[in-house]
C-alpha positions as CSV (number, residue, x, y, z in Angstrom):
1,M,-74.5,-136.3,-63.4
2,R,-76.3,-135.0,-66.3
3,L,-79.0,-134.2,-63.4
4,I,-76.4,-132.0,-61.0
5,A,-75.0,-130.4,-63.8
6,L,-78.2,-129.2,-65.3
7,I,-79.5,-128.0,-61.8
8,L,-76.1,-125.7,-61.5
9,A,-76.4,-124.6,-65.0
10,S,-79.8,-123.3,-64.2
11,V,-78.9,-122.0,-61.7
12,I,-76.5,-119.7,-62.8
13,G,-78.7,-118.8,-66.1
14,G,-81.8,-117.8,-63.3
15,F,-79.2,-115.7,-61.8
16,V,-77.4,-114.0,-64.4
17,A,-81.0,-113.7,-66.0
18,L,-82.9,-112.1,-62.7
19,T,-79.7,-109.8,-62.9
20,I,-79.8,-108.4,-66.2
21,L,-83.6,-108.5,-66.2
22,L,-83.7,-106.4,-63.2
23,D,-81.1,-103.4,-64.1
24,L,-80.7,-103.6,-67.4
25,F,-81.7,-100.1,-69.0
26,P,-79.7,-97.1,-67.4
27,K,-80.9,-93.5,-67.0
28,R,-79.7,-91.5,-70.0
29,D,-79.6,-88.0,-68.5
30,L,-77.6,-87.6,-65.9
31,A,-76.2,-84.9,-63.4
32,M,-72.0,-83.3,-62.9
33,A,-71.5,-81.3,-60.6
34,A,-68.5,-79.4,-62.0
35,G,-67.4,-76.3,-60.5
36,G,-68.7,-72.6,-61.6
37,P,-67.8,-71.0,-65.0
38,G,-64.4,-70.9,-65.9
39,S,-63.0,-73.3,-63.3
40,A,-60.5,-76.1,-64.3
41,Y,-63.4,-78.4,-63.3
42,R,-66.0,-76.9,-65.7
43,E,-63.3,-77.8,-68.6
44,I,-62.8,-81.0,-67.6
45,A,-66.8,-81.2,-67.4
46,E,-67.2,-80.2,-70.9
47,Q,-64.6,-83.0,-72.5
48,Y,-66.7,-85.7,-70.2
49,R,-69.8,-84.0,-71.9
50,E,-68.8,-84.4,-75.0
51,A,-67.3,-87.8,-74.7
52,L,-70.7,-89.3,-72.9
53,A,-72.8,-88.1,-76.1
54,V,-71.4,-89.7,-78.5
55,D,-73.5,-92.8,-76.8
56,G,-76.6,-91.0,-76.5
57,I,-76.0,-89.8,-73.0
58,T,-76.7,-86.9,-72.1
59,L,-74.7,-84.7,-69.4
60,T,-76.2,-81.8,-67.4
61,L,-73.4,-79.8,-65.8
62,L,-73.9,-78.4,-62.5
63,D,-72.5,-75.1,-61.3
64,T,-70.8,-75.6,-57.6
65,A,-68.6,-73.6,-55.4
66,G,-65.9,-76.3,-56.0
67,S,-65.2,-79.5,-54.3
68,V,-66.7,-79.7,-51.2
69,D,-69.7,-78.1,-52.8
70,N,-69.6,-81.1,-55.3
71,V,-69.4,-83.5,-52.5
72,A,-72.6,-82.1,-50.8
73,R,-74.7,-82.2,-54.2
74,L,-73.5,-85.7,-54.4
75,A,-74.4,-86.5,-50.6
76,S,-78.1,-85.0,-51.8
77,G,-78.7,-87.0,-55.1
78,E,-79.0,-83.5,-56.9
79,A,-75.9,-85.0,-58.6
80,D,-75.0,-88.6,-60.1
81,V,-71.5,-88.1,-60.5
82,A,-68.3,-85.2,-59.6
83,L,-65.1,-84.3,-59.6
84,V,-64.2,-84.3,-56.3
85,Q,-59.9,-82.8,-54.8
86,G,-58.5,-85.3,-53.1
87,G,-58.7,-85.3,-49.1
88,I,-62.5,-83.6,-49.2
89,P,-64.5,-86.2,-46.6
90,A,-67.5,-87.2,-47.6
91,P,-70.3,-87.5,-45.4
92,G,-70.9,-90.4,-43.5
93,S,-73.9,-91.7,-44.4
94,A,-73.5,-90.6,-48.1
95,D,-73.0,-93.6,-50.7
96,M,-71.1,-92.4,-53.0
97,S,-67.3,-93.4,-53.9
98,A,-64.7,-92.7,-56.4
99,L,-64.4,-94.1,-60.0
100,A,-60.7,-93.3,-60.6
101,T,-58.4,-90.9,-59.5
102,V,-57.8,-88.6,-62.7
103,F,-55.3,-86.0,-62.4
104,L,-52.4,-84.6,-60.1
105,E,-53.7,-80.9,-58.5
106,P,-50.8,-79.4,-57.2
107,L,-50.6,-76.5,-54.2
108,L,-49.7,-73.5,-55.9
109,V,-48.6,-70.6,-54.4
110,F,-48.3,-67.2,-56.6
111,H,-47.0,-64.5,-55.0
112,R,-45.5,-60.9,-56.4
113,E,-42.2,-60.5,-57.1
114,G,-39.9,-59.8,-54.2
115,L,-41.7,-61.2,-51.4
116,A,-39.7,-63.8,-49.2
117,S,-42.4,-64.5,-47.3
118,G,-45.0,-65.6,-49.4
119,D,-44.7,-69.5,-49.5
120,D,-44.4,-69.4,-45.9
121,P,-48.0,-69.6,-44.1
122,A,-46.4,-68.8,-41.3
123,E,-45.8,-65.1,-42.2
124,W,-48.9,-64.5,-44.0
125,S,-50.4,-62.4,-41.4
126,G,-50.7,-58.6,-42.3
127,L,-50.5,-60.0,-46.1
128,R,-53.0,-60.2,-48.3
129,V,-53.9,-63.7,-49.5
130,A,-56.4,-65.2,-51.9
131,A,-57.2,-68.7,-50.2
132,G,-60.2,-69.8,-52.4
133,A,-63.8,-69.2,-52.2
134,Q,-66.2,-70.9,-49.5
135,G,-67.1,-74.2,-50.8
136,S,-64.0,-74.8,-53.3
137,G,-60.8,-77.2,-52.3
138,T,-58.7,-74.6,-51.9
139,R,-60.1,-73.1,-49.3
140,Y,-60.4,-76.4,-47.0
141,T,-56.9,-77.4,-48.3
142,V,-55.9,-73.9,-47.0
143,D,-57.9,-74.3,-43.9
144,T,-56.9,-77.8,-43.3
145,V,-52.9,-76.9,-43.6
146,L,-52.7,-73.7,-41.4
147,E,-55.0,-75.8,-38.4
148,T,-52.9,-78.4,-38.9
149,L,-49.4,-76.6,-38.9
150,G,-51.5,-74.6,-35.9
151,L,-52.0,-71.7,-37.3
152,A,-54.2,-68.7,-37.6
153,G,-56.3,-67.6,-40.4
154,D,-58.3,-64.9,-40.3
155,A,-60.8,-62.8,-42.5
156,E,-58.2,-60.3,-42.7
157,T,-55.9,-62.4,-43.6
158,L,-57.7,-64.9,-46.5
159,F,-59.6,-63.5,-49.2
160,P,-62.5,-65.5,-50.6
161,L,-61.6,-65.4,-53.6
162,G,-60.7,-68.1,-56.1
163,G,-59.6,-69.0,-59.9
164,K,-60.0,-66.9,-62.2
165,A,-60.9,-64.3,-60.0
166,A,-57.9,-64.5,-58.2
167,A,-55.4,-64.9,-60.6
168,D,-56.4,-61.3,-61.9
169,A,-56.3,-59.5,-58.1
170,L,-52.8,-61.4,-57.9
171,L,-51.8,-59.3,-61.5
172,A,-54.0,-55.8,-60.8
173,G,-52.0,-55.9,-57.6
174,E,-55.3,-56.0,-55.0
175,I,-53.8,-59.1,-52.8
176,D,-50.1,-60.1,-52.7
177,V,-50.5,-64.2,-52.8
178,A,-52.3,-66.3,-54.6
179,V,-52.9,-70.1,-53.1
180,F,-54.7,-72.7,-56.0
181,V,-54.9,-76.3,-55.6
182,A,-55.7,-77.3,-59.5
183,P,-54.6,-78.9,-62.5
184,I,-51.2,-77.5,-63.6
185,D,-52.4,-76.5,-67.2
186,A,-55.6,-74.7,-65.8
187,G,-56.9,-71.9,-68.4
188,Y,-56.7,-69.4,-65.7
189,L,-53.3,-69.8,-64.5
190,Q,-51.5,-69.1,-68.0
191,P,-51.5,-65.4,-67.6
192,L,-49.8,-66.1,-63.8
193,Y,-47.3,-67.8,-65.5
194,A,-46.2,-65.5,-68.2
195,E,-46.4,-62.6,-65.9
196,T,-42.8,-62.0,-64.7
197,E,-43.4,-59.7,-61.7
198,V,-45.3,-62.8,-60.3
199,E,-43.7,-65.7,-58.9
200,L,-44.5,-69.1,-58.7
201,A,-43.3,-70.9,-54.9
202,S,-44.1,-74.1,-53.1
203,I,-45.2,-74.1,-49.6
204,R,-42.7,-74.1,-47.4
205,D,-41.1,-77.4,-46.3
206,V,-43.6,-79.5,-48.4
207,E,-42.3,-82.9,-47.2
208,A,-43.3,-82.0,-43.5
209,L,-47.3,-81.4,-44.6
210,R,-46.8,-84.6,-46.7
211,R,-46.4,-86.4,-43.5
212,R,-48.8,-84.9,-41.6
213,L,-51.4,-84.6,-44.2
214,P,-52.1,-88.5,-45.6
215,F,-54.2,-87.0,-48.5
216,V,-51.3,-84.7,-49.7
217,M,-48.7,-85.9,-52.3
218,Q,-45.5,-85.2,-53.4
219,A,-44.4,-83.9,-56.9
220,D,-42.1,-81.3,-58.6
221,L,-41.6,-78.7,-62.0
222,P,-38.7,-79.3,-63.2
223,P,-36.5,-76.0,-64.4
224,A,-37.6,-74.2,-67.7
225,S,-40.8,-76.8,-67.9
226,L,-43.3,-74.4,-68.1
227,N,-41.2,-71.7,-70.4
228,Y,-38.2,-73.3,-71.8
229,V,-36.5,-69.6,-73.3
230,D,-37.0,-67.5,-70.4
231,I,-36.4,-70.5,-67.9
232,K,-39.5,-70.6,-65.8
233,P,-39.6,-71.6,-63.2
234,A,-35.7,-71.1,-62.6
235,T,-34.8,-73.5,-60.6
236,R,-36.9,-77.0,-59.7
237,V,-40.0,-76.4,-57.4
238,D,-41.2,-79.2,-55.2
239,L,-45.0,-79.6,-54.6
240,A,-47.5,-80.9,-52.4
241,A,-50.6,-82.3,-55.2
242,M,-53.9,-84.0,-54.1
243,A,-55.4,-86.8,-56.4
244,A,-58.5,-85.4,-58.2
245,Q,-61.0,-88.2,-57.8
246,L,-64.3,-88.9,-60.4
247,A,-66.9,-89.3,-58.1
248,A,-70.2,-91.0,-58.4
249,R,-73.1,-92.1,-56.0
250,D,-73.2,-95.9,-55.9
251,D,-76.3,-96.3,-57.2
252,L,-74.8,-95.5,-60.7
253,H,-76.1,-97.9,-62.9
254,P,-72.8,-100.3,-64.4
255,A,-73.3,-99.1,-67.9
256,L,-72.4,-96.2,-67.4
257,V,-69.9,-97.1,-64.4
258,D,-68.3,-98.4,-67.4
259,R,-68.8,-95.5,-69.6
260,F,-67.1,-92.8,-67.4
261,V,-64.0,-95.0,-66.7
262,K,-63.6,-95.7,-70.3
263,A,-63.9,-91.5,-70.4
264,A,-61.5,-91.5,-68.0
265,R,-59.2,-92.9,-70.0
266,A,-59.8,-90.9,-73.3
267,I,-59.6,-87.8,-71.3
268,H,-56.7,-88.4,-68.3
269,G,-54.5,-91.0,-70.6
270,Q,-52.1,-88.4,-70.9
271,R,-49.0,-86.9,-69.8
272,D,-48.7,-83.4,-67.9
273,L,-45.9,-81.7,-66.0
274,I,-46.1,-83.1,-63.0
275,S,-47.7,-86.8,-64.4
276,E,-46.6,-89.5,-66.5
277,E,-48.6,-90.9,-69.7
278,G,-51.0,-93.9,-68.1
279,Q,-50.2,-93.0,-64.7
280,F,-54.2,-91.9,-64.8
281,P,-56.6,-93.1,-64.4
282,S,-55.8,-95.0,-61.5
283,I,-57.1,-96.5,-58.1
284,E,-53.9,-95.4,-56.4
285,A,-54.5,-92.2,-53.6
286,S,-58.3,-92.5,-54.3
287,T,-59.5,-90.4,-50.4
288,L,-62.9,-92.1,-51.2
289,P,-63.8,-96.1,-51.1
290,M,-62.8,-97.1,-55.2
291,N,-66.5,-98.7,-57.0
292,K,-65.8,-102.3,-56.6
293,Q,-66.8,-102.5,-60.6
294,A,-64.7,-99.6,-61.5
295,R,-61.6,-100.8,-59.9
296,T,-62.1,-104.3,-61.9
297,L,-62.1,-102.9,-65.1
298,L,-59.1,-100.1,-64.2
299,S,-57.0,-103.6,-63.4
300,G,-57.8,-104.9,-66.4
301,T,-57.6,-104.1,-70.3
302,P,-60.8,-102.2,-71.7
303,S,-63.6,-104.4,-73.0
304,R,-64.1,-104.7,-77.0
305,L,-67.7,-106.1,-76.5
306,D,-69.3,-102.6,-77.8
307,R,-67.9,-103.0,-81.2
308,Y,-70.3,-105.9,-81.2
309,M,-73.3,-105.0,-79.2
310,P,-75.1,-101.7,-77.6
311,W,-72.8,-100.4,-75.0
312,W,-75.0,-100.3,-72.0
313,M,-75.6,-104.5,-73.3
314,A,-71.6,-104.9,-73.8
315,A,-71.3,-103.5,-70.1
316,Q,-74.0,-105.6,-68.6
317,V,-72.2,-108.9,-70.2
318,T,-68.8,-107.7,-68.5
319,K,-70.5,-107.2,-65.3
320,M,-71.6,-111.0,-65.5
321,A,-68.7,-112.1,-66.3
322,L,-67.4,-110.2,-63.2
323,L,-69.6,-111.5,-61.1
324,I,-69.9,-115.4,-62.6
325,V,-66.1,-115.9,-63.0
326,P,-65.6,-115.8,-59.5
327,L,-68.4,-118.2,-59.2
328,V,-67.3,-120.9,-61.4
329,L,-64.1,-121.0,-59.6
330,L,-66.0,-121.3,-56.6
331,L,-68.1,-124.5,-57.8
332,L,-65.0,-126.7,-59.3
333,P,-63.8,-127.8,-56.4
334,L,-67.6,-128.6,-55.5
335,L,-68.0,-130.0,-59.3
336,R,-65.1,-132.5,-58.6
337,I,-66.6,-133.5,-54.8
338,L,-70.2,-134.5,-56.1
339,P,-69.3,-138.0,-57.7
340,G,-68.3,-138.5,-54.6
341,I,-71.4,-137.6,-52.3
342,Y,-73.7,-138.6,-54.9
343,G,-72.1,-141.8,-54.5
344,W,-72.0,-141.9,-50.3
345,T,-75.6,-140.5,-50.3
346,M,-76.9,-144.2,-53.0
347,R,-74.8,-146.8,-50.8
348,A,-75.9,-144.5,-47.5
349,R,-79.9,-145.5,-48.6
350,V,-78.4,-149.6,-48.0
351,Y,-76.0,-149.3,-45.0
352,K,-78.7,-147.8,-43.1
353,R,-80.6,-150.9,-43.1
354,Y,-77.8,-153.0,-42.2
355,S,-78.4,-151.6,-38.3
356,D,-81.8,-153.0,-38.5
357,L,-79.9,-156.6,-39.9
358,I,-77.3,-156.5,-37.1
359,Q,-80.1,-156.0,-34.3
360,I,-82.2,-159.0,-35.2
361,E,-78.9,-161.2,-35.6
362,K,-78.1,-159.9,-32.2
363,E,-81.5,-160.4,-30.8
364,A,-81.4,-164.0,-32.3
365,A,-78.9,-165.7,-30.3
366,T,-80.7,-164.6,-26.9
367,V,-84.4,-164.7,-27.4
368,P,-86.5,-168.2,-27.1
369,P,-87.4,-170.1,-30.3
370,A,-90.8,-169.4,-30.1
371,R,-89.8,-165.8,-30.6
372,I,-88.0,-166.5,-33.7
373,S,-91.0,-166.1,-35.8
374,A,-91.0,-162.5,-34.3
375,L,-87.2,-161.9,-35.8
376,T,-88.6,-163.4,-39.2
377,A,-91.1,-161.1,-39.8
378,R,-88.6,-157.8,-38.9
379,L,-86.3,-159.2,-41.6
380,D,-89.2,-160.3,-44.3
381,Q,-90.0,-156.4,-43.6
382,V,-86.2,-155.6,-44.3
383,Q,-85.7,-157.5,-47.7
384,E,-89.2,-156.1,-48.8
385,D,-87.7,-152.6,-48.2
386,L,-84.4,-153.7,-50.1
387,T,-86.4,-155.1,-52.7
388,H,-88.5,-152.3,-53.5
389,M,-85.7,-149.5,-53.0
390,R,-84.8,-147.4,-55.7
391,L,-81.1,-147.3,-56.9
392,P,-78.8,-146.7,-59.9
393,E,-77.9,-149.2,-61.2
394,A,-73.9,-148.6,-60.7
395,Y,-75.0,-149.0,-57.0
396,R,-77.5,-152.0,-57.5
397,D,-75.2,-154.2,-56.5
398,R,-74.5,-152.6,-52.8
399,A,-78.6,-154.4,-52.5
400,Y,-77.3,-157.4,-53.9
401,T,-74.4,-157.9,-51.6
402,M,-76.8,-157.0,-48.8
403,Q,-79.7,-159.6,-50.0
404,M,-76.7,-162.2,-49.3
405,H,-76.0,-160.9,-46.0
406,I,-80.0,-161.3,-45.4
407,D,-79.7,-165.0,-46.3
408,L,-76.8,-165.8,-44.2
409,V,-79.3,-164.0,-41.0
410,R,-82.2,-165.7,-42.2
411,S,-80.6,-169.3,-42.5
412,R,-79.2,-169.1,-38.7
413,L,-82.9,-167.9,-37.6
414,N,-84.0,-171.0,-39.1
415,A,-81.3,-173.0,-37.6
416,R,-82.2,-171.2,-33.7
417,A,-85.7,-172.0,-34.1
418,G,-85.0,-176.1,-35.2
419,R,-86.4,-175.8,-39.3
């Protein structure tokens, strides 16, 4: 048993050591696809950069057009991590996954005061609609919604404006409707909330849209939630919303996965107007495959090992624990049956010689006395093998029992030979 335990410990120890030695030190310079300057994604990416800098990790922020562009940067390997709007598809061969869903991005429709059809895509024909820049998540959503509803969009209606540029154009009267898919507290939306001549609406019949598009969720803004004194909005606004994801390449080092999950907890754990405290980061509502390690980290309590050792080492220890615990649980039943297997193996060394003994006894009953000497020689060989058989003391009694049976057969052979 000591030998078996030593072998199992050696196997587990070797597995752990090999894994750690092959993948110990993470790189410290990463690139994050973060949207354009002044965008909500860029503001959030800046928070990640500051959080990771505490651990000596340098996060370079890449200027992008938005979520569609972010996915492309991840797929090409130009970016290690990115913020990606829910529902944006990844290329089939892309090695990427979600580390967490991190906040809700409602589909917000702003239009000039008095424009009754501003929230109805079926009535957008002839209006000037800022539908998001090409490559942005907003433009992808607008195009997908129109296609799903069987509506046509054209260049004369849909202007490639998004973010602050779209907000400024609406405030200046250059467009009639501006559509945004963005965090509810995005900085460039604040002037629109405050403007009395601009109305916030939701796309018409949110429930119908949610049932058609699986990545669309439902949220709402209570009355007076934007401005309590002026009671804005005046009534509850039902919103279509997407869950933004913190996405990463699948080859992101486990220690870095741990750091990003920790940063996501600090950045996105608070409540806002459309989500509850502790709702994010989450493993729910992701439209990309979930990173297995991130899923486990988010499902449990945060590790405190980094208080006592370097963060990259603590992450490795946590990763090993996640691997070893299931391995031990699988090995426990094996450890229980190993003694039985070992005992059966030792007894089988003796029992397999009984076939020779039985055959000798059968032949002794039929062969003439002149051939008994040949059977005796075979019996002597069986006895010789049994004498030199290596058996633990606990199983030696089986050999002595067989010795008695050999002596019994030998006496029968002697009687048959007339001795």
